[in-house]
C-alpha positions in Angstrom: 57.7 -32.6 -85.5 59.3 -29.3 -84.0 60.2 -26.9 -86.3 63.8 -25.6 -86.6 64.8 -22.3 -85.8 67.3 -20.1 -87.6 69.5 -17.0 -87.0 71.1 -14.6 -89.8 74.7 -14.6 -89.6 76.2 -11.4 -90.9 79.7 -12.6 -91.2 78.8 -15.5 -93.7 75.7 -14.0 -94.6 73.7 -17.2 -94.2 71.3 -18.6 -91.7 72.5 -20.7 -89.1 70.3 -23.2 -87.4 69.9 -22.2 -83.6 70.8 -25.4 -81.5 69.7 -24.8 -77.7 72.0 -26.2 -75.0 70.8 -27.5 -71.4 71.3 -24.2 -69.9 69.3 -22.2 -72.5 66.5 -24.8 -72.3 66.6 -24.7 -68.3 66.3 -21.0 -68.3 63.6 -20.8 -70.5 61.7 -23.4 -68.4 62.5 -21.4 -65.3 61.0 -18.3 -67.1 57.9 -20.1 -68.1 57.6 -21.3 -64.5 58.0 -17.9 -62.8 55.6 -16.3 -65.4 52.9 -19.1 -64.9 53.3 -18.5 -60.8 53.1 -14.7 -61.4 49.8 -15.0 -63.7 48.4 -17.5 -61.0 49.2 -14.8 -58.1 47.7 -12.1 -60.0 44.4 -14.1 -61.0 44.3 -15.3 -57.3 44.5 -11.6 -55.9 41.7 -10.7 -58.6 39.4 -13.6 -57.5 39.9 -12.6 -53.7 39.3 -9.1 -54.0 35.9 -9.9 -56.2 34.8 -13.4 -55.0 34.4 -14.8 -51.7 35.8 -17.9 -50.4 33.3 -20.8 -48.9 34.8 -20.0 -45.8 34.5 -16.2 -46.3 30.8 -16.7 -47.1 30.0 -18.7 -44.0 31.8 -16.1 -41.8 30.0 -13.1 -43.3 26.7 -14.8 -43.0 27.6 -15.4 -39.3 28.5 -11.9 -38.7 25.3 -10.8 -40.5 23.2 -13.2 -38.2 25.2 -12.1 -35.0 24.4 -8.2 -36.0 20.8 -9.2 -36.2 21.0 -10.8 -32.9 22.6 -7.9 -31.2 19.8 -5.6 -32.9 17.2 -7.7 -31.5 18.9 -7.7 -27.9 19.0 -4.2 -28.0 15.3 -4.0 -28.6 14.5 -6.3 -25.7 16.8 -4.4 -23.6 14.9 -1.2 -24.4 11.6 -3.1 -23.4 13.2 -4.4 -20.1 14.3 -0.6 -19.4 11.0 0.5 -19.9 9.5 -2.3 -17.5 12.0 -1.1 -14.9 10.9 2.6 -15.2 7.7 1.6 -14.5 8.4 -0.5 -11.4 10.6 2.5 -10.5 7.7 4.9 -10.8 5.1 2.7 -9.0 7.9 2.0 -6.4 8.6 5.3 -5.5 5.0 7.1 -6.0 3.0 4.3 -4.5 4.6 1.5 -2.4 7.1 4.1 -0.8 4.2 6.6 -0.1 2.2 3.8 1.6 4.8 2.8 3.8 6.0 6.4 4.3 9.6 5.9 3.1 11.9 8.1 1.0 12.2 7.5 -2.9 15.4 6.2 -3.8 17.4 9.0 -5.3 17.7 8.9 -9.0 21.6 9.5 -8.9 21.6 6.0 -7.3 19.2 4.4 -9.7 20.9 6.1 -12.5 24.5 5.6 -11.2 27.2 4.8 -13.8 29.2 1.4 -13.7 32.7 1.7 -12.0 35.6 0.7 -13.9 38.2 2.5 -16.5 37.2 1.5 -19.8 35.5 -1.7 -18.7 34.9 -2.2 -22.7 38.5 -2.0 -24.0 38.8 -5.6 -24.9 35.6 -5.1 -27.1 36.8 -2.2 -29.1 38.9 -4.4 -31.3 35.9 -6.2 -33.0 34.7 -5.1 -36.5 31.2 -4.1 -35.1 32.9 -2.4 -32.0 30.1 0.4 -31.5 27.4 -2.2 -31.7 28.9 -4.6 -29.4 30.1 -1.8 -26.7 26.9 -0.1 -26.8 25.1 -3.5 -26.2 27.4 -4.4 -23.2 27.0 -0.8 -21.8 23.1 -1.1 -21.8 23.1 -4.4 -20.2 25.5 -3.3 -17.6 23.0 -0.3 -16.9 20.1 -2.9 -16.6 21.9 -5.0 -14.4 22.5 -2.2 -12.2 18.9 -0.9 -12.0 17.7 -4.6 -11.3 20.1 -4.8 -8.3 19.2 -1.5 -7.1 15.1 -2.5 -7.6 15.7 -5.7 -6.0 17.4 -4.1 -2.9 14.4 -1.6 -2.8 11.8 -4.4 -2.9 13.7 -6.1 -0.1 13.4 -3.0 1.9 9.8 -2.9 1.2 9.0 -6.3 2.3 10.8 -5.4 5.5 8.7 -2.2 5.9 5.4 -4.1 5.1 6.4 -6.7 7.9 7.1 -3.6 10.2 3.9 -2.1 9.2 2.1 -5.0 10.0 3.5 -5.4 13.3 2.8 -1.8 13.9 -0.8 -1.9 12.6 -1.4 -4.9 15.5 0.3 -2.5 18.1 -1.6 0.6 17.7 -4.4 0.7 20.6 -7.3 0.4 18.2 -10.1 -1.0 20.2 -12.1 0.3 23.4 -10.5 -0.9 26.5 -14.0 -2.5 27.9 -16.8 -3.9 26.2 -18.9 -1.0 25.1 -21.1 -2.2 22.5 -24.0 0.4 23.0 -21.6 3.0 23.9 -23.6 3.6 27.3 -20.5 3.1 29.5 -19.0 6.1 27.9 -18.6 8.6 30.4 -16.1 11.6 30.9 -13.9 12.5 27.6 -10.7 14.1 26.8 -10.5 18.0 27.8 -11.4 20.4 30.6 -13.5 18.7 33.1 -14.7 19.5 36.9 -12.7 17.5 38.9 -15.1 15.3 41.1 -13.0 15.9 44.4 -11.4 19.2 43.8 -14.1 20.7 42.4 -12.0 23.0 40.0 -11.7 22.9 36.2 -8.8 20.6 35.3 -7.8 19.1 31.9 -8.8 15.3 31.7 -6.1 13.5 29.7 -8.0 10.6 28.9 -11.3 8.7 29.0 -13.4 7.4 31.6 -15.7 4.0 31.1 -18.3 3.4 34.1 -18.8 -0.3 34.7 -19.1 -2.5 37.5 -16.0 -3.6 39.8 -14.8 -6.9 38.2 -15.4 -6.0 34.4 -12.8 -7.4 32.3 -10.3 -4.8 31.0 -8.5 -5.5 27.5 -5.1 -4.5 26.2 -6.1 -2.2 23.1 -3.2 -3.5 21.1 -0.2 -5.8 20.9 2.7 -4.9 23.3 4.4 -5.7 26.8 3.4 -4.9 30.3 5.8 -2.2 31.2 4.6 -1.4 34.7 1.9 -2.9 37.0 1.4 -0.4 40.0 -0.7 -0.9 43.2 -1.5 2.6 45.0 -4.2 4.0 47.1 -3.6 7.5 45.4 -3.9 9.1 41.9 -4.5 6.4 39.4 -4.7 3.9 42.1 -4.0 0.2 40.9 -2.9 0.8 37.3 -1.1 -0.7 34.2 0.9 0.5 31.6 1.4 -1.0 28.4 4.3 -0.4 25.9 3.0 -1.1 22.4 6.3 -0.1 20.6 6.4 2.6 17.7 6.0 5.1 20.3 2.7 4.2 21.8 1.8 3.4 25.4 -1.4 2.9 27.0 -2.6 3.4 30.8 -5.4 1.4 32.4 -6.3 3.1 36.0 -8.0 2.2 39.2 -8.4 -1.3 38.6 -9.5 -3.5 41.2 -7.1 -6.2 40.4 -4.7 -7.7 37.9 -4.3 -10.3 35.4 -0.9 -10.1 33.9 2.7 -9.8 35.3 5.4 -7.1 34.5 7.2 -8.1 31.0 4.5 -10.2 29.9 3.6 -10.1 26.4 -0.3 -9.1 25.3 -1.8 -9.3 22.3 -4.9 -6.9 21.3 -7.9 -8.1 23.3 -6.3 -10.0 26.1 -7.8 -9.4 29.5 -5.0 -7.5 31.5 -7.0 -6.4 34.6 -10.7 -5.7 36.3 -12.4 -2.5 36.7 -12.1 -1.1 40.4 -12.5 2.0 42.3 -8.8 2.4 43.8 -7.0 5.7 44.0 -8.5 9.1 43.4 -11.8 7.7 42.2 -15.5 8.4 43.2 -17.1 5.5 41.4 -16.1 2.2 39.8 -14.8 3.2 36.3 -11.8 2.5 34.2 -9.7 5.8 33.3 -7.8 5.0 30.0 -5.0 7.2 28.5 -3.0 6.8 24.9 0.5 8.3 24.7 2.3 8.7 21.6 5.9 9.6 21.6 5.7 10.8 25.2 2.6 13.0 24.7 -0.8 12.1 25.9 -3.3 12.2 22.8 -7.2 11.8 22.7 -8.0 8.2 23.1 -11.1 8.5 21.1 -9.2 9.2 17.8 -7.8 5.2 18.3 -11.0 3.3 18.2 -11.2 2.8 14.4 -11.3 -0.9 14.9 -14.5 -1.0 17.0 -16.3 2.1 15.4 -18.1 3.0 12.4 -18.1 6.5 11.4 -21.9 7.2 13.1 -20.8 5.3 16.4 -17.4 7.5 16.6 -19.5 10.6 16.1 -22.0 9.4 18.9 -19.1 8.6 21.3 -17.7 11.9 21.0 -20.8 13.5 21.6 -21.5 11.3 24.6 -17.9 11.8 26.0 -18.2 15.7 25.4 -21.4 16.0 27.5 -20.0 15.2 30.8 -19.0 18.4 32.9 -17.4 16.2 35.6 -14.7 13.4 35.2 -14.7 10.5 37.7 -11.1 11.0 38.7 
């Protein structure tokens, strides 16, 4: 049974029993309720500050895992960057040296990524520094990969062009000369067989019977076929591209037509004694970028070093040319 409560009455000098009305009871209940809510709020704040909810714990764990993944990604990107640096070094100092190409400028390889603050949207994250740095590093690597890919495409093109150039260079002797006995007059000052004066001989003479096969010394196109009783006589000019041309003079007859494509070793004509010539032979010249050069420097597909020295010796002995 609830105890009765009393209040001292100074007028009657006695204790009057306190009787609560409905309003008083309602106010007291409301006070209790408000107090309870305030206490609950205080407890909730304290709990939120010092203790994590299951959802917050899960989110924090996820953030920790993501941070670890970002750090691992950064390490992997550092490794990729080192690999790209090795590729760049090999590209510039080996491949491009082989193909005689200029290295790619460092300003192009290391150039920044365009755009005004491309990472603005990432700066709102709690780990903004790590996220932005990772994104920036990834962009730099992508730029380097694009530049390196284009470089390799260029190298592939250069390799194909180099292959075509190697087949076009006049790299064999124009007639069969296995024992080198057909080597006659070489490059340099010679006594002209008709004028009997010293005259520079811009080529090499090979003695051979009339009708001996004459070969194209490299891939190319027949630029000219000229029949004449003077000078070079019947002669052929082959344009090999890449600045190279070869001339085959004093022929008896031709085995090709103008504009025809030929490959190294194809028979293009036959040895004769036409034009300004004193005996059946082939006069052979090599031209590079409009300048006549010593043909003996271009027999590397035919001769060993020892045979090269021998053919130079033989060609230099003759004091008189055949044309």
